[in-house]
C-alpha positions in Angstrom: 16.8 29.3 -16.5 17.2 31.2 -13.3 16.5 29.7 -9.9 13.8 32.3 -9.3 12.0 31.3 -12.5 12.1 27.6 -11.4 10.7 28.4 -7.9 8.0 30.6 -9.4 7.0 27.8 -11.7 6.7 25.3 -8.9 4.7 27.8 -6.8 2.3 28.1 -9.7 2.0 24.4 -10.0 1.0 24.0 -6.3 -1.4 26.9 -6.6 -3.0 25.2 -9.6 -3.3 21.9 -7.8 -4.8 23.6 -4.7 -7.3 25.4 -6.9 -9.2 22.2 -7.5 -10.1 23.5 -10.9 -9.4 21.1 -13.8 -9.4 23.9 -16.4 -6.8 26.0 -14.5 -4.5 23.1 -13.9 -4.9 21.9 -17.5 -4.0 25.4 -18.8 -0.9 25.3 -16.6 0.3 21.9 -17.7 -0.4 22.7 -21.4 2.0 25.7 -21.2 4.5 24.6 -18.5 4.9 20.9 -18.8 6.8 19.1 -21.6 8.0 15.9 -19.9 6.2 12.7 -18.8 2.9 13.8 -17.2 1.8 12.5 -13.8 -0.1 9.2 -14.0 -2.5 7.5 -11.6 -1.5 4.7 -9.2 -1.8 1.0 -10.0 -4.2 -0.4 -10.9 -5.2 2.3 -13.4 -4.6 2.5 -17.1 -0.9 3.3 -17.7 -1.7 5.3 -20.8 -4.0 7.7 -18.9 -1.3 10.4 -18.6 -1.0 11.0 -22.3 -2.4 14.6 -22.3 -2.5 17.6 -20.0 -6.2 17.4 -19.4 -6.0 13.8 -18.2 -2.8 14.5 -16.2 -4.7 17.4 -14.5 -7.4 15.1 -13.4 -4.9 12.6 -12.1 -3.2 15.3 -10.0 -6.5 16.6 -8.6 -7.6 13.0 -7.8 -4.3 12.8 -5.7 -5.1 16.1 -4.0 -8.5 14.8 -3.2 -6.9 12.5 -0.6 -4.4 15.1 0.9 -6.3 18.3 1.0 -4.5 21.6 0.6 -0.7 21.5 0.1 1.4 24.2 1.7 5.0 25.0 0.6 7.1 25.1 3.7 10.5 25.5 2.0 11.7 25.7 -1.6 15.3 25.4 -2.8 17.1 25.4 -6.1 20.5 23.8 -6.4 21.6 25.4 -9.7 21.1 22.1 -11.7 17.6 22.8 -12.8 16.1 20.9 -9.9 13.7 22.5 -7.5 13.1 20.8 -4.2 10.1 21.7 -2.0 9.1 20.6 1.5 5.3 20.5 1.4 2.8 20.1 4.3 -0.8 18.9 4.1 -2.3 20.5 7.3 -5.5 18.5 7.3 -3.9 15.1 7.3 -0.7 16.5 9.0 1.6 14.8 6.4 4.9 16.0 5.0 6.0 15.5 1.4 9.2 16.2 -0.6 8.5 17.4 -4.1 11.3 17.4 -6.7 10.7 19.1 -10.0 13.2 19.2 -12.8 13.1 22.1 -15.2 14.1 21.4 -18.8 16.3 23.5 -21.1 13.2 25.0 -22.6 12.2 26.3 -19.2 9.2 23.9 -18.8 8.8 21.1 -16.3 10.0 17.7 -17.5 10.0 15.6 -14.3 8.0 15.5 -11.2 8.5 13.3 -8.1 6.4 13.5 -4.9 7.4 11.3 -1.9 6.4 11.2 1.8 8.9 13.1 4.0 9.7 13.0 7.7 8.5 15.8 9.9 11.4 18.2 10.4 10.8 18.6 14.1 9.2 15.4 15.2 7.9 15.0 18.7 5.6 12.4 20.1 2.2 13.5 21.4 2.1 14.6 25.0 -0.2 13.4 27.7 -1.5 10.1 29.1 -3.4 7.5 27.2 -6.8 9.3 27.7 -5.3 12.5 26.4 -3.9 10.7 23.3 -7.3 9.0 22.7 -8.9 12.5 22.7 -6.3 13.7 20.3 -6.8 10.8 17.9 -10.6 11.1 18.0 -10.4 14.8 17.3 -8.0 14.2 14.4 -10.0 11.5 12.8 -13.3 13.4 13.2 -11.8 16.4 11.4 -10.7 14.2 8.6 -14.2 12.6 8.3 -15.8 16.0 8.4 -13.5 17.1 5.5 -14.3 13.8 3.6 -10.6 12.7 3.8 -11.1 9.5 5.8 -13.6 6.7 6.0 -12.7 3.6 7.8 -11.5 2.0 11.1 -8.6 2.5 13.5 -7.8 0.0 16.2 -4.9 -0.1 18.8 -4.4 -3.1 21.0 -1.8 -4.0 23.7 -1.7 -7.7 24.4 -5.3 -8.6 25.0 -6.5 -5.1 25.7 -8.2 -2.8 23.2 -6.7 0.7 23.9 -8.4 2.5 21.1 -11.1 1.8 18.5 -13.1 4.1 16.3 -14.9 3.9 13.0 -16.1 6.5 10.5 -18.1 6.6 7.3 -20.0 4.1 5.3 -19.2 0.6 4.3 -22.0 1.0 1.7 -23.1 4.6 1.0 -26.2 3.5 -0.9 -27.7 1.6 2.1 -25.9 3.7 4.7 -24.4 0.6 6.2 -21.7 2.0 8.6 -18.1 1.0 8.9 -17.5 -1.0 12.1 -14.4 -2.6 13.8 -15.7 -5.9 12.5 -16.3 -4.8 8.9 -14.0 -6.6 6.4 -12.1 -4.3 4.1 -10.1 -5.1 1.0 -6.6 -4.9 2.5 -4.7 -4.9 -0.8 -1.1 -6.0 -0.4 -1.3 -6.8 3.4 -2.1 -10.3 2.3 1.6 -10.6 1.3 2.4 -11.0 5.0 0.0 -14.0 5.1 1.6 -15.6 2.0 5.0 -15.1 3.6 3.8 -16.8 6.8 2.6 -19.8 4.8 6.0 -20.1 3.1 7.6 -19.9 6.5 5.4 -22.7 7.8 6.4 -24.9 4.8 10.1 -24.1 5.6 9.5 -25.2 9.2 8.1 -28.5 8.0 11.1 -29.0 5.8 8.9 -29.0 2.7 11.1 -26.3 1.2 14.2 -24.2 1.8 14.1 -20.4 1.3 17.2 -20.7 -0.8 15.7 -23.4 -3.1 15.1 -22.2 -6.7 11.5 -21.6 -7.6 11.9 -24.3 -10.3 12.6 -26.9 -7.6 9.0 -26.7 -6.4 7.3 -25.3 -9.5 8.8 -27.2 -12.4 5.9 -26.5 -14.8 6.4 -22.7 -14.8 9.1 -21.0 -16.9 12.1 -23.2 -16.1 14.2 -20.8 -18.1 13.6 -18.1 -15.5 12.7 -19.9 -12.3 15.8 -22.0 -12.3 17.7 -18.8 -11.6 15.4 -17.4 -8.9 15.3 -18.4 -5.3 12.2 -18.3 -3.0 14.0 -15.9 -0.8 14.5 -13.5 -3.7 10.8 -13.6 -4.5 9.9 -12.8 -0.9 12.4 -10.0 -1.0 11.1 -8.5 -4.3 14.6 -9.0 -5.8 13.7 -11.8 -8.2 13.3 -9.7 -11.4 9.6 -10.9 -11.7 7.2 -8.2 -12.7 3.5 -7.4 -12.2 0.2 -8.9 -13.3 -1.4 -5.4 -13.6 -0.4 -5.5 -17.2 -2.0 -5.0 -20.6 -3.9 -8.3 -20.4 -5.3 -7.4 -17.0 -6.6 -4.1 -18.3 -7.9 -5.7 -21.5 -10.5 -7.6 -19.4 -8.6 -10.5 -17.8 -9.3 -9.0 -14.4 -13.0 -10.0 -14.7 -12.0 -13.7 -14.9 -9.3 -14.0 -12.3 -10.5 -16.6 -9.9 -7.6 -18.9 -9.1 -3.9 -18.7 -8.6 -3.4 -20.3 -12.0 -5.5 -17.6 -13.6 -3.2 -14.9 -12.1 -0.1 -16.9 -13.0 -1.1 -17.0 -16.7 -0.9 -13.2 -16.8 2.8 -13.2 -16.1 3.7 -16.5 -17.9 5.2 -14.9 -21.0 6.9 -11.9 -19.3 10.7 -11.7 -19.3 12.7 -10.9 -16.1 13.0 -7.2 -15.5 16.6 -7.6 -14.1 19.1 -10.2 -13.0 17.8 -11.9 -9.9 19.3 -10.5 -6.7 20.7 -7.4 -8.3 18.1 -4.9 -7.1 14.8 -4.4 -5.5 11.6 -3.8 -7.4 8.2 -4.5 -5.9 6.6 -7.5 -7.6 3.0 -8.5 -7.3 3.7 -11.2 -9.8 6.3 -12.8 -7.5 3.8 -13.4 -4.8 1.5 -15.1 -7.3 4.4 -17.5 -7.9 4.7 -18.1 -4.1 1.0 -18.9 -4.0 1.5 -21.5 -6.7 4.3 -23.0 -4.7 2.1 -23.2 -1.6 -0.5 -25.1 -3.7 2.1 -27.4 -5.2 3.6 -28.4 -1.8 0.3 -28.8 0.1 -2.1 -30.1 -2.5 -4.6 -27.5 -1.3 -5.8 -24.4 -2.9 -4.0 -21.3 -1.6 -7.3 -19.9 -0.3 -8.1 -23.1 1.7 -4.5 -23.3 3.1 -4.4 -19.7 4.3 -7.8 -20.0 5.8 -6.9 -23.1 7.8 -3.3 -22.2 8.7 -3.5 -18.5 9.1 -7.0 -17.2 9.6 -8.2 -20.1 11.8 -5.0 -20.2 13.9 -5.1 -16.4 14.5 -8.9 -16.4 15.1 -9.5 -14.1 12.1 -13.1 -15.0 11.8 -14.1 -12.3 9.3 -11.2 -12.8 6.9 -11.6 -14.4 3.5 -11.0 -14.2 -0.2 -14.5 -13.8 -1.7 -15.3 -13.7 -5.4 -17.0 -10.6 -6.7 -20.4 -12.2 -6.5 -19.8 -13.4 -2.9 -19.4 -10.0 -1.3 -21.9 -9.5 1.5 -20.8 -7.5 4.6 -17.5 -6.3 3.1 -16.8 -2.5 2.8 -17.2 -1.1 -0.7 -14.2 1.0 -1.7 -14.8 4.5 -3.0 -12.3 6.1 -5.4 -11.3 8.8 -7.8 -9.5 6.3 -9.9 -11.7 4.1 -12.2 -10.9 1.5 -14.8 -11.4 4.2 -17.4 -9.1 6.7 -15.6 -9.2 9.3 -12.8 -12.3 11.4 -12.1 -12.7 14.7 -10.3 -15.6 15.1 -8.0 -17.4 12.6 -5.7 -15.7 9.2 -5.2 -17.3 6.3 -7.1 -17.4 2.5 -6.2 -14.2 0.8 -7.0 -15.5 -2.6 -8.1 -14.6 -2.1 -11.8 -10.9 -1.9 -10.9 -10.6 -5.2 -9.0 -9.8 -8.7 -10.1 -12.8 -11.1 -9.7 -11.0 -12.5 -6.6 -8.0 -11.6 -4.6 -4.7 -13.5 -4.7 -1.5 -14.3 -2.8 -0.3 -10.8 -3.7 -3.3 -9.1 -2.1 -7.0 -8.3 -2.5 -8.4 -10.4 0.4 -10.7 -9.0 3.0 -9.9 -8.6 6.7 -11.4 -6.6 9.6 -9.5 -4.4 12.0 -10.3 -6.9 14.8 -8.8 -9.7 12.7 -5.7 -7.8 11.8 -4.9 -7.0 15.5 -5.4 -10.7 16.2 -3.0 -11.5 13.3 -0.4 -9.1 14.9 -0.9 -10.9 18.3 -0.4 -14.3 16.7 2.8 -13.1 15.0 4.2 -11.6 18.2 3.3 -14.8 20.2 4.8 -17.2 17.6 1.5 -19.0 17.0 1.8 -18.8 13.2 5.5 -19.5 12.8 8.2 -20.2 15.4 10.6 -17.6 16.7 13.4 -18.8 14.4 11.5 -18.6 11.2 9.8 -15.3 12.2 13.3 -13.8 12.8 14.3 -14.9 9.3 11.1 -13.4 7.8 11.9 -10.1 9.6 15.6 -10.0 8.9 16.3 -6.5 7.7 20.0 -6.9 6.9 19.5 -6.7 3.2 20.2 -3.0 2.4 18.8 -3.0 -1.1 15.2 -3.9 -0.2 13.5 -0.7 0.8 10.0 0.7 0.2 9.3 4.2 1.5 11.0 4.6 4.8 11.0 0.9 5.6 13.3 -2.0 5.0 11.5 -4.7 3.1 12.3 -8.1 4.4 10.7 -11.4 3.5 7.1 -10.2 2.9 7.2 -7.6 5.7 8.1 -3.9 6.1 10.3 -3.2 9.1 10.5 0.3 10.5 13.0 1.6 12.9 12.1 5.2 14.0 13.3 7.0 17.0 14.7 3.8 18.4 11.4 2.0 18.2 11.0 -1.1 15.9 7.8 -2.1 14.3 6.9 -4.5 11.5 3.9 -5.1 9.3 2.7 -4.2 5.8 0.5 -1.7 4.0 -1.9 -2.1 1.2 -3.3 0.3 -1.4 -5.2 0.7 -4.6 -8.3 2.5 -5.9 -10.6 2.7 -2.8 -8.2 0.6 -0.8 -5.8 1.8 1.9 -4.6 -0.1 4.9 -1.7 -0.8 7.3 -0.7 -2.9 10.2 2.2 -1.9 12.5 3.2 -4.5 15.2 5.4 -3.1 18.0 7.0 -6.3 19.4 8.7 -4.7 22.4 5.5 -3.0 23.6 3.1 -5.9 22.7 1.1 -3.4 20.6 -0.6 -3.6 17.2 -1.9 -0.6 15.4 -4.3 -1.1 12.4 -6.0 1.4 10.1 -8.3 0.3 7.3 -10.0 2.7 4.8 -12.3 2.4 1.9 -11.0 5.8 0.5 -7.9 6.2 -1.8 -4.9 6.6 0.6 -7.2 7.0 3.5 -5.1 4.8 5.9 -1.7 5.6 4.5 -2.3 9.3 5.0 -3.0 9.0 8.7 -0.3 6.5 9.5 2.4 9.0 10.5 0.1 11.1 12.7 -1.4 8.1 14.4 2.0 6.7 15.2 3.0 10.1 16.6 -0.1 10.3 18.8 0.1 6.7 20.1 3.9 6.6 20.1 4.8 3.7 22.4 8.2 4.6 23.7 6.9 5.6 27.1 
């Protein structure tokens, strides 16, 4: 295979994705792709990438959230790997695409990851100018049907910026508002981490205790080898509850922490505890079970009283599916049956009946900036425990461009530190960035696939706090 052939193949792939035509992309994949085909994000059926037509729909569903992709550079290294720097001009995001060409001159591997802007500069102008830039950017995305949700920026007690776009419920045309609760996905991991930190402050547990010490009824053969710190770090070897049993129908009955725990009860460790990092939703279910065991309360009652109430998060809760009232409905191109091309559909058939310590609760943008304030001001945990939860010295725990600490993601970019967490899933996208040195909290919540994740880099650039 020549480098020119590989580059031309990748150019044809991007052109087929940008076409938005399932038939054109399917035809390309049928001829040019012999490896593992692209599959949808969790939670969606893992077998849904079994054929070119389904893989084409998965790729087009991904492109639905990015808009057109432009090839900014393309390089071949002589080892059958083609690397491209891609730019999505509407969302202003950069990606690195790596494609491996097999010996038969067809694509056999594909990896797309967010990339840093090659010539990054913060936005210019005073706060009013930056507000205008943010509003123009978000309005363009709403007009292009790439964003629906809420953005909120606070500094101490002041709201610097707040805007909302789209519908919380399309059928009734109920609008998204700053007080609308959204499913925040994995952002609840921060709250579970805080609860564990509170128990450590009360000397009810130590982070270096084994899980078995506090949860003796759950898989002693595994938990006697795993520490609480490793579970928080995602280095425990525990796996995920988005497994075959979840997709076979268990999701419809998941109401309690024990219900979720049963989904991972029989699973083996994926690796030796402490040897590497692998994101684990199942691990945070175990942490929720520890919280229940040590407090004698349900996880949901404990987090309401000791996190939501303390931080004044008045709209935050973990409702069951039949208790949803004012919450935003997520809209997605990923259904329980697989990806779909065309208008987004409600996401309710992809969700557990109720959220859990790993995620799936509902919070508003107002509440999440209050959570950020409470963290900064040590109202949820003291300074010593907070420093432990945010300790980023473990070099193996990384997710995206962030160091993953004990339930938090810590970013250091251009000499500015922030911490928080993101969340994602079908019709779910969210992030919180807390800037401790500037007393700022930046929140974005979206009820579109990747809606908040895709605007994070540009919003951080527009509202960059270094000045």
